[in-house]
C-alpha positions in Angstrom: 22.2 -38.6 29.8 19.8 -38.1 32.7 20.2 -39.7 36.1 18.8 -43.2 36.7 15.3 -43.5 38.2 15.4 -43.4 42.0 18.7 -41.5 42.0 18.7 -38.2 44.1 19.7 -36.3 41.0 16.7 -37.7 39.1 14.3 -36.5 41.9 16.0 -33.1 41.8 15.7 -32.9 38.0 12.0 -33.9 38.1 11.4 -31.2 40.8 13.1 -28.5 38.8 11.1 -29.5 35.7 7.9 -29.4 37.8 8.8 -25.9 39.1 9.6 -24.7 35.6 6.2 -25.9 34.3 4.4 -24.3 37.2 6.1 -20.9 36.8 5.7 -20.9 33.0 2.0 -21.9 33.3 1.3 -18.9 35.5 3.4 -16.6 33.3 1.6 -17.6 30.0 -1.8 -17.1 31.7 -1.0 -13.5 32.5 1.0 -12.9 29.4 -1.8 -14.2 27.1 -4.5 -12.2 28.9 -2.4 -9.0 28.9 -1.4 -9.3 25.3 -5.1 -9.8 24.2 -6.3 -7.0 26.4 -3.6 -4.5 25.3 -4.1 -5.4 21.6 -7.9 -5.2 22.0 -7.7 -1.8 23.7 -5.3 -0.5 21.0 -7.6 -1.6 18.2 -10.7 -0.1 20.0 -9.0 3.3 20.4 -7.7 3.2 16.8 -11.2 2.2 15.6 -12.9 5.2 17.2 -10.1 7.5 15.8 -10.7 6.3 12.3 -14.3 5.3 12.1 -15.4 8.8 10.9 -13.1 8.6 7.9 -14.3 5.1 7.1 -18.0 6.1 7.3 -17.4 9.3 5.2 -15.9 7.3 2.4 -18.5 4.6 2.7 -15.9 1.9 2.9 -17.3 -1.6 2.5 -17.6 -3.6 5.8 -15.1 -6.2 4.7 -12.5 -3.5 4.3 -12.9 -2.7 8.0 -12.0 -6.2 9.0 -9.1 -6.5 6.6 -7.7 -3.1 7.7 -7.8 -3.8 11.5 -6.9 -7.4 11.1 -3.8 -6.4 9.1 -2.8 -4.1 12.0 -2.7 -6.9 14.6 0.9 -8.1 13.8 2.4 -4.6 14.2 0.4 -3.9 17.4 1.3 -7.3 18.9 5.0 -6.7 18.2 4.8 -3.3 19.8 2.7 -4.4 22.8 4.5 -7.7 23.5 7.2 -6.1 25.8 4.5 -4.7 28.1 2.7 -8.0 28.2 5.9 -9.8 29.1 6.6 -7.2 31.8 3.1 -7.8 33.2 3.6 -11.6 33.1 6.9 -11.5 34.8 5.8 -9.1 37.5 2.5 -11.0 38.3 4.3 -14.4 38.2 7.0 -13.5 40.7 4.7 -11.3 42.7 2.1 -14.0 42.9 4.7 -16.5 44.2 5.8 -13.9 46.8 2.2 -13.1 47.8 1.3 -16.8 48.4 4.7 -17.4 50.2 5.6 -20.0 47.5 8.7 -17.9 46.7 9.8 -18.2 50.4 9.2 -21.9 50.3 11.3 -22.3 47.1 14.2 -20.3 48.7 14.0 -22.5 51.8 14.2 -25.6 49.6 17.5 -24.3 48.1 16.0 -23.0 44.8 17.9 -19.8 44.0 16.3 -16.6 42.5 18.3 -17.2 39.4 16.9 -20.7 39.0 13.3 -19.3 39.5 13.9 -16.5 37.0 15.6 -18.7 34.4 12.4 -20.1 32.7 10.9 -16.6 32.6 14.0 -15.0 31.0 14.5 -18.0 28.6 10.9 -17.7 27.5 11.2 -13.9 27.1 14.3 -14.5 25.0 12.4 -16.9 22.7 9.6 -14.3 22.4 12.2 -11.7 21.5 13.5 -14.0 18.7 9.9 -14.6 17.5 9.2 -10.8 17.4 12.4 -10.4 15.4 11.2 -13.1 13.0 7.7 -11.5 12.7 9.3 -8.0 12.2 11.3 -9.4 9.2 8.6 -11.5 7.6 5.1 -10.5 8.6 5.1 -6.9 9.9 6.3 -5.2 6.7 3.6 -6.9 4.7 0.9 -6.0 7.2 2.0 -2.4 7.3 2.0 -2.1 3.5 -1.5 -3.5 3.5 -2.9 -1.0 6.0 -1.1 1.9 4.4 -2.5 1.0 1.0 -6.0 0.6 2.3 -5.8 3.9 4.2 -4.3 5.9 1.3 -6.2 4.5 -1.7 -9.5 3.0 -0.4 -10.2 5.6 2.4 -8.6 8.8 1.2 -8.8 8.1 -2.5 -5.2 9.0 -3.2 -3.6 7.5 -6.3 -1.6 4.3 -5.8 2.1 4.7 -5.3 4.6 2.3 -6.9 7.7 1.4 -4.9 10.9 -0.2 -5.8 13.3 -0.8 -2.9 15.3 2.2 -3.7 12.9 4.5 -5.5 9.4 6.2 -5.2 7.3 6.4 -8.3 4.2 8.6 -8.6 1.9 9.7 -11.5 0.5 13.2 -11.9 -1.4 13.9 -15.0 0.9 13.3 -18.0 4.0 13.3 -15.7 5.6 10.3 -14.0 7.7 11.4 -11.0 10.6 9.5 -9.5 12.0 10.5 -6.1 15.2 9.1 -4.8 14.9 10.3 -1.2 12.1 12.1 0.7 13.1 14.2 3.7 9.8 15.2 5.2 11.2 17.0 8.2 12.8 19.6 5.9 10.2 19.6 3.1 13.0 18.5 0.8 13.2 15.9 -2.1 16.5 14.6 -3.4 17.1 12.9 -6.8 13.9 14.0 -8.5 13.2 13.0 -12.1 10.1 14.1 -14.0 9.0 12.4 -17.2 6.3 13.8 -19.5 4.6 11.6 -22.1 2.2 12.3 -25.0 -1.1 10.6 -25.5 0.6 7.5 -27.0 2.9 7.3 -24.0 6.0 8.5 -25.8 8.6 10.5 -23.9 8.6 14.2 -24.8 10.3 15.9 -21.8 12.5 14.9 -18.9 13.7 17.1 -16.0 16.4 16.0 -13.5 16.8 17.9 -10.2 19.4 16.7 -7.7 17.6 18.5 -4.9 14.4 20.6 -4.5 12.9 22.5 -1.5 9.3 23.5 -1.0 9.1 27.2 -0.3 5.4 27.2 0.7 4.1 27.9 -2.8 6.2 25.7 -5.1 9.1 23.3 -5.4 12.3 25.3 -6.1 15.4 23.6 -7.4 18.8 25.3 -7.3 19.8 23.5 -10.5 18.1 21.2 -13.0 18.8 19.5 -16.3 16.0 19.9 -18.9 15.8 17.5 -21.9 13.2 17.8 -24.7 12.5 15.0 -27.2 10.8 14.9 -30.6 7.1 13.8 -30.2 7.3 11.1 -32.9 10.8 9.6 -32.9 12.0 10.3 -29.4 15.1 12.0 -30.6 16.8 14.5 -28.3 16.0 18.0 -29.4 17.6 20.1 -26.6 19.5 19.7 -23.4 20.1 22.7 -21.1 21.1 23.3 -17.5 19.0 25.9 -15.6 19.3 27.5 -12.2 16.7 28.4 -9.6 13.8 26.8 -11.4 10.3 25.9 -10.2 9.4 22.3 -10.9 5.9 21.5 -12.4 4.8 19.7 -9.3 1.3 20.4 -7.8 1.7 18.0 -5.0 2.7 19.6 -1.7 5.0 18.3 1.0 2.2 16.5 2.8 1.6 14.3 -0.3 5.2 13.2 -0.4 5.2 12.8 3.4 2.4 10.3 3.2 3.8 8.7 0.1 7.3 8.0 1.4 8.2 4.5 2.3 7.8 3.9 6.1 10.6 2.0 7.8 8.0 -0.5 9.1 7.4 -1.5 5.5 11.0 -2.7 5.1 12.8 -5.5 6.8 16.4 -5.4 8.1 17.9 -6.6 4.8 16.0 -4.1 2.8 16.9 -1.2 5.1 20.6 -2.2 4.9 20.4 -2.4 1.2 18.6 0.9 0.9 21.2 2.7 3.2 24.1 1.2 1.2 22.6 2.3 -2.2 21.9 5.9 -0.9 25.4 6.1 0.6 27.0 5.0 -2.7 25.1 7.7 -4.6 26.1 10.5 -2.3 22.8 10.8 -0.4 22.4 10.9 3.4 21.3 7.3 4.5 21.1 8.3 8.2 17.4 7.7 8.7 17.6 4.2 7.1 20.7 3.3 9.1 19.1 4.3 12.4 16.0 2.3 11.5 18.2 -0.7 10.5 19.8 -0.8 13.9 16.4 -0.2 15.6 15.0 -3.3 13.8 17.5 -5.4 15.8 17.3 -3.5 19.0 13.5 -3.3 19.5 12.7 -7.0 19.8 15.1 -7.4 22.7 13.1 -4.9 24.8 11.0 -7.9 25.6 13.8 -9.7 27.3 14.8 -6.5 29.2 11.2 -6.0 30.4 11.1 -9.5 31.8 14.3 -8.8 33.6 13.0 -5.5 34.9 9.7 -7.0 36.2 11.5 -9.4 38.5 13.1 -6.9 41.0 9.9 -4.8 40.9 7.9 -7.8 42.0 10.4 -8.7 44.7 10.2 -5.2 46.1 6.4 -5.1 46.2 6.2 -8.6 47.6 2.7 -9.3 48.9 1.4 -6.1 47.5 1.8 -7.4 43.9 -1.8 -7.0 42.9 -3.2 -6.8 39.4 -4.0 -3.1 39.6 -0.4 -2.4 40.7 0.9 -4.6 37.9 -1.2 -2.7 35.3 -0.1 0.7 36.6 3.5 -0.4 36.7 3.4 -1.9 33.2 1.8 1.3 31.7 4.3 3.6 33.5 7.4 1.6 32.5 6.1 1.1 29.0 5.3 4.8 28.5 8.7 5.7 29.9 10.5 3.3 27.6 8.6 4.5 24.5 9.1 8.1 25.3 12.8 7.8 25.9 13.2 5.6 22.8 11.4 8.2 20.7 13.8 10.9 21.9 16.8 8.7 21.3 15.6 7.9 17.8 15.0 11.5 17.0 18.5 12.3 18.1 19.8 9.6 15.8 17.8 11.0 12.9 19.2 14.5 13.6 22.8 13.1 13.7 23.2 13.9 17.4 23.7 10.2 18.2 25.4 7.5 16.2 22.8 5.1 14.7 23.8 2.1 17.0 23.6 4.4 20.1 20.2 5.8 19.0 18.8 2.3 18.7 20.3 0.5 21.7 20.9 3.2 24.3 17.4 2.9 25.9 17.7 -0.9 26.1 21.0 -0.6 27.8 19.7 2.1 30.2 16.7 -0.1 31.3 19.0 -3.1 31.6 21.3 -1.2 33.9 18.3 0.1 35.9 17.0 -3.5 36.3 20.4 -4.7 37.4 20.6 -1.9 40.0 17.2 -2.8 41.3 18.1 -6.5 41.5 21.3 -5.8 43.4 19.6 -3.4 45.7 17.0 -6.1 46.5 19.6 -8.8 47.1 21.5 -6.5 49.5 18.3 -5.9 51.6 
């Protein structure tokens, strides 16, 4: 229960609520403008990079809007930490520049109390990003990839199940268990050849195949032939060092593989578990699974990091400085995160460490800056 009207605690509670609303209003003004500006700039650069392809293929105008509109959720999720950093920096910096921060301290309001609404809001934004990454982002990424591959480049549609990749090539249907694009390798390859009446006449099973620059070479395959009419097994033989009848190069499978952004956390976990149970290496999907949880909380860490930077700059916390600082920290974060993820994919870091290490590093850096500022 709250304090009775007229009680000193009631006045204090009302003052705290007023301060919180004032701080959050300033934060959301900067955050909203920053998010819109960053997303708009991202879309503008992406448009100029892709407009030649769109014009060459004479893509209808409505496809332009669908394609770039579908990219907004992914872009917003990626840009949100930078917008939160900008909002926290400019809010605290603005209070310091107008001496309002000094007045609040003089009135007995601690830095923790001032920062609490910013950090709480950043935490809620992190949870919202996590929710969007699970529900909306995979759908938007699948939409943009489908438009880009089929409508723009004219490549045949690819059918996915959660744990398999299906392609069609002439009278063959190709099933791939795992694509390893960095090594030009496919694992768990099955080729099915059908006649004109779609009856199975041939099946090839290759546990693993490597592209040598000219063809897909498999160390070992199982080759099955079936009668054209009845589908009865005619022969089954095991062959070594055989070239597979695949005309698609590694770049086709690289573009056809399922991107991690197209799967949510549950699907990534299920995919990794299935691959592990079948003896395949699930490392990439395990790293992406942990990253799906780690990435949204970069927003909270960026808010925490913006506060000591704003305190250090004080009255010099101008918009230009805020933009420069946001870009520099955002670039540093993404560069280090990309290196950490690459080390995770290569097996040099455990999956949880690859996903969370940069978050922990920036959290420690922000804590050090805050302690250093409090000691001055």
